[in-house]
Rosetta silent file (secondary structure, phi, psi, omega in degrees, C-alpha in Angstrom):
SEQUENCE: MKVWEEIQQGKPTTNEKGESLYLNHLLADEELRTSLSEEAIRECFNFDYYTKNVDKIFDRVFNK
SCORE:     score description
SCORE:     0.000 S_00000001
   1 L     0.000  -30.643  178.619  -18.130   -1.303   13.497 S_00000001
   2 H   -58.436  -46.390  179.774  -14.894   -1.936   15.403 S_00000001
   3 H   -60.949  -46.856  179.802  -12.883   -0.969   12.329 S_00000001
   4 H   -58.278  -47.177  179.476  -14.926    2.168   11.749 S_00000001
   5 H   -61.926  -40.761  179.426  -14.468    3.247   15.389 S_00000001
   6 H   -66.853  -38.816  177.779  -10.732    2.670   15.222 S_00000001
   7 H   -66.338  -41.188  177.863  -10.421    4.654   12.023 S_00000001
   8 H   -65.025  -24.748  177.631  -12.412    7.503   13.549 S_00000001
   9 L   -85.824   -1.673  177.152   -9.981    7.437   16.478 S_00000001
  10 L    97.377    4.630  176.675   -7.093    7.933   14.047 S_00000001
  11 L   -66.148  138.604  178.598   -5.823    4.368   13.763 S_00000001
  12 L   -61.176  148.810 -178.672   -4.144    3.649   10.431 S_00000001
  13 L   -81.028  -11.172  177.085   -6.250    1.631    7.981 S_00000001
  14 E  -133.801  160.082  177.035   -3.346   -0.701    7.221 S_00000001
  15 L   -94.412 -173.020 -176.287   -0.594   -2.273    9.311 S_00000001
  16 L   -64.817  -19.510  176.934    3.160   -2.202    8.665 S_00000001
  17 L   -88.938   -5.101 -178.968    2.740   -5.065    6.124 S_00000001
  18 L    86.799    9.553 -179.119    0.130   -3.086    4.183 S_00000001
  19 L   -83.806  144.219 -177.771   -2.662   -5.380    5.325 S_00000001
  20 E   -65.047  141.791  175.469   -6.140   -3.955    5.894 S_00000001
  21 H   -60.358  -38.461  177.868   -7.299   -3.256    9.415 S_00000001
  22 H   -62.973  -43.867  179.619  -10.564   -5.008    8.491 S_00000001
  23 H   -60.723  -44.527  179.982   -8.631   -8.113    7.335 S_00000001
  24 H   -62.468  -40.159  175.526   -6.797   -8.217   10.673 S_00000001
  25 H   -63.400  -41.965  179.646  -10.055   -8.039   12.604 S_00000001
  26 H   -64.959  -42.882 -179.665  -11.525  -10.834   10.502 S_00000001
  27 H   -65.831  -27.390  179.796   -8.442  -13.041   11.032 S_00000001
  28 H   -86.271   -8.777 -177.201   -8.718  -12.497   14.795 S_00000001
  29 L   -78.995  111.721 -174.592  -12.440  -13.391   14.887 S_00000001
  30 H   -65.857  -37.847  179.958  -12.675  -16.806   16.471 S_00000001
  31 H   -65.012  -43.883  177.904  -16.257  -17.466   15.305 S_00000001
  32 H   -62.832  -40.917 -176.840  -15.359  -16.718   11.694 S_00000001
  33 H   -69.656  -11.792  173.768  -12.237  -18.828   11.859 S_00000001
  34 L   -75.714  -20.752 -177.039  -14.317  -21.875   12.775 S_00000001
  35 L  -102.369  -34.520 -172.718  -15.918  -21.597    9.320 S_00000001
  36 L  -126.438  140.856  175.662  -13.135  -20.153    7.161 S_00000001
  37 L   -77.557  164.542  175.240   -9.387  -20.747    7.015 S_00000001
  38 H   -56.200  -42.085 -179.664   -6.884  -17.901    7.050 S_00000001
  39 H   -60.978  -42.130  179.463   -6.240  -18.582    3.364 S_00000001
  40 H   -64.643  -39.213  179.398   -9.931  -18.317    2.506 S_00000001
  41 H   -68.171  -46.591 -179.730  -10.281  -15.042    4.366 S_00000001
  42 H   -61.543  -36.224 -179.990   -7.146  -13.577    2.763 S_00000001
  43 H   -60.195  -29.468  176.953   -8.415  -14.616   -0.677 S_00000001
  44 L   -66.811  -19.434  179.557  -11.363  -12.297   -0.212 S_00000001
  45 L  -101.547    9.491  176.978   -8.918   -9.405   -0.087 S_00000001
  46 L   -91.539  109.275 -175.805   -7.128  -10.409   -3.287 S_00000001
  47 L   -87.514    3.042 -179.287   -8.313   -7.911   -5.871 S_00000001
  48 H   -57.868  -43.141  179.955   -6.560   -9.531   -8.854 S_00000001
  49 H   -60.404  -42.538 -176.606   -9.705  -11.311   -9.957 S_00000001
  50 H   -74.371  -21.477 -175.789  -11.746   -8.062   -9.871 S_00000001
  51 H  -114.129   11.510 -174.059   -9.166   -5.967  -11.684 S_00000001
  52 L   -63.753  -25.283 -178.546   -7.919   -8.523  -14.209 S_00000001
  53 L  -104.917   10.891 -179.352   -9.512   -6.716  -17.200 S_00000001
  54 H   -56.902  -45.542 -179.762   -8.648   -3.132  -16.255 S_00000001
  55 H   -61.911  -40.402  177.006   -5.966   -2.825  -18.924 S_00000001
  56 H   -63.922  -41.695 -179.487   -8.349   -4.139  -21.606 S_00000001
  57 H   -64.943  -47.344  178.225  -11.054   -1.702  -20.537 S_00000001
  58 H   -59.510  -41.118  179.343   -8.680    1.284  -20.584 S_00000001
  59 H   -58.548  -46.780 -179.888   -7.390    0.142  -23.980 S_00000001
  60 H   -62.125  -43.790 -174.601  -10.960    0.041  -25.360 S_00000001
  61 H   -71.766  -44.300 -172.314  -11.903    3.416  -23.903 S_00000001
  62 H   -97.789   -6.573 -178.719   -8.824    5.417  -24.759 S_00000001
  63 L  -118.543   29.238  178.205   -7.667    3.742  -28.000 S_00000001
  64 L   -77.320    0.000    0.000  -10.863    3.872  -30.065 S_00000001
């Protein structure tokens, strides 16, 4: 909800490095950091796994 409130107040959704506002809040959360490392949290924001087949899908759809 913190992120939603900040976005509603006009805060940018990413920082100067292009990192998500949500990611930054998670990295700053002390309770979460007792369970997950910074690397593990950042890995959740790596979309490569979820988009690895996009080119194959587009090829199938548009080159039939």
